[in-house]
C-alpha positions as CSV (number, residue, x, y, z in Angstrom):
1,M,57.4,90.0,30.4
2,K,59.3,86.8,30.9
3,W,60.8,84.9,28.1
4,Q,59.8,81.3,28.0
5,D,62.9,80.0,26.1
6,R,66.1,81.6,27.2
7,R,68.6,79.6,25.2
8,L,69.4,82.3,22.7
9,L,69.6,85.0,25.5
10,D,71.9,82.8,27.5
11,L,74.1,82.0,24.5
12,F,74.8,85.7,23.9
13,G,74.7,86.7,27.6
14,I,71.7,89.0,27.2
15,E,70.0,89.8,30.5
16,H,67.5,92.4,29.3
17,P,66.5,91.8,25.7
18,I,65.3,94.9,23.7
19,L,63.3,94.3,20.6
20,Q,62.8,96.8,17.8
21,A,59.9,96.8,15.5
22,P,60.8,97.2,11.8
23,M,60.2,100.8,10.8
24,A,62.1,101.0,7.5
25,G,60.9,104.0,5.5
26,V,59.0,105.8,8.3
27,T,61.9,106.8,10.5
28,S,63.5,110.2,10.3
29,P,66.3,111.9,12.2
30,Q,63.7,114.1,14.0
31,L,61.9,110.9,15.2
32,C,65.2,109.5,16.5
33,I,66.0,112.8,18.3
34,S,62.6,113.2,19.8
35,T,62.6,109.6,21.1
36,S,66.1,109.9,22.6
37,E,65.2,113.1,24.4
38,A,61.9,111.8,25.8
């Protein structure tokens, strides 16, 4: 996926943006551990 507007990325020097979906309330330590170990 290529970003159409890179102004914000260039401002902060971000080469590979990583976006996170909001998951407040549904995350747990076990989910974080499982994801990290995958």
